[in-house]
Biotite code that builds the C-alpha atoms (Angstrom):
import biotite.structure as struc

atoms = struc.array([
    struc.Atom([0.000, 0.000, 0.000], chain_id="A", res_id=1, res_name="MET", atom_name="CA", element="C"),
    struc.Atom([1.331, 3.424, -0.986], chain_id="A", res_id=2, res_name="ASP", atom_name="CA", element="C"),
    struc.Atom([0.728, 6.394, 1.298], chain_id="A", res_id=3, res_name="ASN", atom_name="CA", element="C"),
    struc.Atom([1.396, 9.091, -1.306], chain_id="A", res_id=4, res_name="ASN", atom_name="CA", element="C"),
    struc.Atom([-1.690, 11.039, -0.253], chain_id="A", res_id=5, res_name="PHE", atom_name="CA", element="C"),
    struc.Atom([-0.641, 14.112, -2.227], chain_id="A", res_id=6, res_name="GLU", atom_name="CA", element="C"),
    struc.Atom([-0.900, 12.158, -5.474], chain_id="A", res_id=7, res_name="LEU", atom_name="CA", element="C"),
    struc.Atom([-4.216, 10.656, -4.384], chain_id="A", res_id=8, res_name="TYR", atom_name="CA", element="C"),
    struc.Atom([-5.539, 14.082, -3.463], chain_id="A", res_id=9, res_name="THR", atom_name="CA", element="C"),
    struc.Atom([-4.786, 15.450, -6.954], chain_id="A", res_id=10, res_name="GLU", atom_name="CA", element="C"),
    struc.Atom([-6.484, 12.515, -8.651], chain_id="A", res_id=11, res_name="GLU", atom_name="CA", element="C"),
    struc.Atom([-9.443, 12.662, -6.266], chain_id="A", res_id=12, res_name="THR", atom_name="CA", element="C"),
    struc.Atom([-10.006, 16.324, -7.111], chain_id="A", res_id=13, res_name="GLU", atom_name="CA", element="C"),
    struc.Atom([-10.223, 15.440, -10.817], chain_id="A", res_id=14, res_name="LEU", atom_name="CA", element="C"),
    struc.Atom([-12.757, 12.735, -10.053], chain_id="A", res_id=15, res_name="LEU", atom_name="CA", element="C"),
    struc.Atom([-14.809, 15.119, -7.893], chain_id="A", res_id=16, res_name="LYS", atom_name="CA", element="C"),
    struc.Atom([-15.062, 17.580, -10.780], chain_id="A", res_id=17, res_name="ILE", atom_name="CA", element="C"),
    struc.Atom([-16.058, 14.798, -13.142], chain_id="A", res_id=18, res_name="LEU", atom_name="CA", element="C"),
    struc.Atom([-18.674, 13.392, -10.728], chain_id="A", res_id=19, res_name="ALA", atom_name="CA", element="C"),
    struc.Atom([-21.702, 15.078, -12.262], chain_id="A", res_id=20, res_name="HIS", atom_name="CA", element="C"),
    struc.Atom([-23.885, 13.701, -15.083], chain_id="A", res_id=21, res_name="PRO", atom_name="CA", element="C"),
    struc.Atom([-23.748, 16.920, -17.116], chain_id="A", res_id=22, res_name="VAL", atom_name="CA", element="C"),
    struc.Atom([-19.962, 17.114, -16.932], chain_id="A", res_id=23, res_name="ARG", atom_name="CA", element="C"),
    struc.Atom([-19.588, 13.465, -17.919], chain_id="A", res_id=24, res_name="ILE", atom_name="CA", element="C"),
    struc.Atom([-21.943, 14.127, -20.836], chain_id="A", res_id=25, res_name="CYS", atom_name="CA", element="C"),
    struc.Atom([-19.857, 17.141, -21.906], chain_id="A", res_id=26, res_name="ILE", atom_name="CA", element="C"),
    struc.Atom([-16.625, 15.128, -21.763], chain_id="A", res_id=27, res_name="VAL", atom_name="CA", element="C"),
    struc.Atom([-18.155, 12.227, -23.708], chain_id="A", res_id=28, res_name="ARG", atom_name="CA", element="C"),
    struc.Atom([-19.501, 14.657, -26.287], chain_id="A", res_id=29, res_name="GLY", atom_name="CA", element="C"),
    struc.Atom([-16.070, 16.219, -26.715], chain_id="A", res_id=30, res_name="LEU", atom_name="CA", element="C"),
    struc.Atom([-14.571, 12.749, -27.121], chain_id="A", res_id=31, res_name="MET", atom_name="CA", element="C"),
    struc.Atom([-16.960, 12.187, -30.038], chain_id="A", res_id=32, res_name="ASP", atom_name="CA", element="C"),
    struc.Atom([-16.790, 15.641, -31.646], chain_id="A", res_id=33, res_name="LYS", atom_name="CA", element="C"),
    struc.Atom([-13.212, 16.753, -30.823], chain_id="A", res_id=34, res_name="ASP", atom_name="CA", element="C"),
    struc.Atom([-14.393, 20.351, -30.299], chain_id="A", res_id=35, res_name="ASN", atom_name="CA", element="C"),
    struc.Atom([-17.624, 22.172, -29.627], chain_id="A", res_id=36, res_name="CYS", atom_name="CA", element="C"),
    struc.Atom([-18.887, 25.606, -28.614], chain_id="A", res_id=37, res_name="ASN", atom_name="CA", element="C"),
    struc.Atom([-21.210, 26.408, -25.714], chain_id="A", res_id=38, res_name="VAL", atom_name="CA", element="C"),
    struc.Atom([-24.223, 27.115, -27.951], chain_id="A", res_id=39, res_name="ASN", atom_name="CA", element="C"),
    struc.Atom([-24.055, 23.667, -29.542], chain_id="A", res_id=40, res_name="THR", atom_name="CA", element="C"),
    struc.Atom([-23.635, 22.037, -26.130], chain_id="A", res_id=41, res_name="MET", atom_name="CA", element="C"),
    struc.Atom([-26.512, 24.038, -24.681], chain_id="A", res_id=42, res_name="GLN", atom_name="CA", element="C"),
    struc.Atom([-28.850, 22.962, -27.491], chain_id="A", res_id=43, res_name="ALA", atom_name="CA", element="C"),
    struc.Atom([-27.810, 19.312, -27.166], chain_id="A", res_id=44, res_name="CYS", atom_name="CA", element="C"),
    struc.Atom([-28.050, 19.218, -23.366], chain_id="A", res_id=45, res_name="LEU", atom_name="CA", element="C"),
    struc.Atom([-31.283, 21.246, -23.289], chain_id="A", res_id=46, res_name="GLU", atom_name="CA", element="C"),
    struc.Atom([-30.001, 23.251, -20.337], chain_id="A", res_id=47, res_name="LEU", atom_name="CA", element="C"),
    struc.Atom([-29.757, 27.018, -19.840], chain_id="A", res_id=48, res_name="PRO", atom_name="CA", element="C"),
    struc.Atom([-26.581, 28.531, -21.256], chain_id="A", res_id=49, res_name="GLN", atom_name="CA", element="C"),
    struc.Atom([-25.375, 29.811, -17.842], chain_id="A", res_id=50, res_name="PRO", atom_name="CA", element="C"),
    struc.Atom([-25.646, 26.277, -16.443], chain_id="A", res_id=51, res_name="THR", atom_name="CA", element="C"),
    struc.Atom([-23.575, 24.831, -19.283], chain_id="A", res_id=52, res_name="VAL", atom_name="CA", element="C"),
    struc.Atom([-21.038, 27.654, -18.916], chain_id="A", res_id=53, res_name="SER", atom_name="CA", element="C"),
    struc.Atom([-20.658, 26.921, -15.200], chain_id="A", res_id=54, res_name="ARG", atom_name="CA", element="C"),
    struc.Atom([-19.937, 23.247, -15.890], chain_id="A", res_id=55, res_name="HIS", atom_name="CA", element="C"),
    struc.Atom([-17.434, 24.240, -18.580], chain_id="A", res_id=56, res_name="LEU", atom_name="CA", element="C"),
    struc.Atom([-15.748, 26.621, -16.144], chain_id="A", res_id=57, res_name="GLN", atom_name="CA", element="C"),
    struc.Atom([-15.298, 23.823, -13.597], chain_id="A", res_id=58, res_name="LEU", atom_name="CA", element="C"),
    struc.Atom([-13.943, 21.403, -16.210], chain_id="A", res_id=59, res_name="LEU", atom_name="CA", element="C"),
    struc.Atom([-11.585, 24.042, -17.571], chain_id="A", res_id=60, res_name="LYS", atom_name="CA", element="C"),
    struc.Atom([-10.378, 25.040, -14.098], chain_id="A", res_id=61, res_name="GLY", atom_name="CA", element="C"),
    struc.Atom([-9.498, 21.410, -13.392], chain_id="A", res_id=62, res_name="ALA", atom_name="CA", element="C"),
    struc.Atom([-7.522, 21.142, -16.637], chain_id="A", res_id=63, res_name="GLY", atom_name="CA", element="C"),
    struc.Atom([-9.908, 18.584, -18.128], chain_id="A", res_id=64, res_name="ILE", atom_name="CA", element="C"),
    struc.Atom([-10.824, 20.779, -21.101], chain_id="A", res_id=65, res_name="ILE", atom_name="CA", element="C"),
    struc.Atom([-9.379, 23.853, -22.776], chain_id="A", res_id=66, res_name="LYS", atom_name="CA", element="C"),
    struc.Atom([-10.958, 26.570, -24.861], chain_id="A", res_id=67, res_name="GLY", atom_name="CA", element="C"),
    struc.Atom([-9.780, 28.181, -28.077], chain_id="A", res_id=68, res_name="THR", atom_name="CA", element="C"),
    struc.Atom([-11.295, 31.445, -29.205], chain_id="A", res_id=69, res_name="ARG", atom_name="CA", element="C"),
    struc.Atom([-12.409, 31.726, -32.848], chain_id="A", res_id=70, res_name="LYS", atom_name="CA", element="C"),
    struc.Atom([-13.949, 35.127, -33.397], chain_id="A", res_id=71, res_name="GLY", atom_name="CA", element="C"),
    struc.Atom([-16.701, 35.618, -30.838], chain_id="A", res_id=72, res_name="ASN", atom_name="CA", element="C"),
    struc.Atom([-16.936, 31.915, -29.958], chain_id="A", res_id=73, res_name="GLU", atom_name="CA", element="C"),
    struc.Atom([-14.887, 29.623, -27.773], chain_id="A", res_id=74, res_name="ILE", atom_name="CA", element="C"),
    struc.Atom([-14.492, 26.038, -28.912], chain_id="A", res_id=75, res_name="PHE", atom_name="CA", element="C"),
    struc.Atom([-13.736, 23.490, -26.213], chain_id="A", res_id=76, res_name="TYR", atom_name="CA", element="C"),
    struc.Atom([-11.589, 20.368, -26.524], chain_id="A", res_id=77, res_name="THR", atom_name="CA", element="C"),
    struc.Atom([-10.371, 17.731, -24.089], chain_id="A", res_id=78, res_name="LEU", atom_name="CA", element="C"),
    struc.Atom([-6.943, 18.412, -22.651], chain_id="A", res_id=79, res_name="SER", atom_name="CA", element="C"),
    struc.Atom([-6.561, 15.532, -20.191], chain_id="A", res_id=80, res_name="ASN", atom_name="CA", element="C"),
    struc.Atom([-5.823, 12.070, -21.559], chain_id="A", res_id=81, res_name="ASP", atom_name="CA", element="C"),
    struc.Atom([-6.320, 10.436, -18.143], chain_id="A", res_id=82, res_name="LYS", atom_name="CA", element="C"),
    struc.Atom([-9.917, 11.599, -17.966], chain_id="A", res_id=83, res_name="ILE", atom_name="CA", element="C"),
    struc.Atom([-10.564, 10.345, -21.484], chain_id="A", res_id=84, res_name="GLN", atom_name="CA", element="C"),
    struc.Atom([-9.270, 6.908, -20.439], chain_id="A", res_id=85, res_name="LYS", atom_name="CA", element="C"),
    struc.Atom([-11.459, 6.952, -17.314], chain_id="A", res_id=86, res_name="VAL", atom_name="CA", element="C"),
    struc.Atom([-14.573, 7.742, -19.387], chain_id="A", res_id=87, res_name="ILE", atom_name="CA", element="C"),
    struc.Atom([-13.682, 5.019, -21.883], chain_id="A", res_id=88, res_name="GLN", atom_name="CA", element="C"),
    struc.Atom([-13.405, 2.466, -19.074], chain_id="A", res_id=89, res_name="VAL", atom_name="CA", element="C"),
    struc.Atom([-16.677, 3.595, -17.479], chain_id="A", res_id=90, res_name="LEU", atom_name="CA", element="C"),
    struc.Atom([-18.628, 3.235, -20.710], chain_id="A", res_id=91, res_name="PHE", atom_name="CA", element="C"),
    struc.Atom([-16.972, 0.289, -22.419], chain_id="A", res_id=92, res_name="GLU", atom_name="CA", element="C"),
    struc.Atom([-19.354, -2.421, -23.474], chain_id="A", res_id=93, res_name="ASP", atom_name="CA", element="C"),
])
């Protein structure tokens, strides 16, 4: 047994951020589409835009996604390979 609690704390924080159905849906959607803007996500999720933006802010703050500005829009992509692997394991058939 390893008592490297600092490492476990970092990984646990990532899992805490991911532990919401909307955020998992966003990550899975980005795995399928590679990139997406908030308006497209909002229409797909059928949630208010501020709600989607708040989830994106949490994912971005945790380093799970990143945003790239193109004109007036920000397109989001996954930026954490570990999280992508976790989602793949959770939803493998």
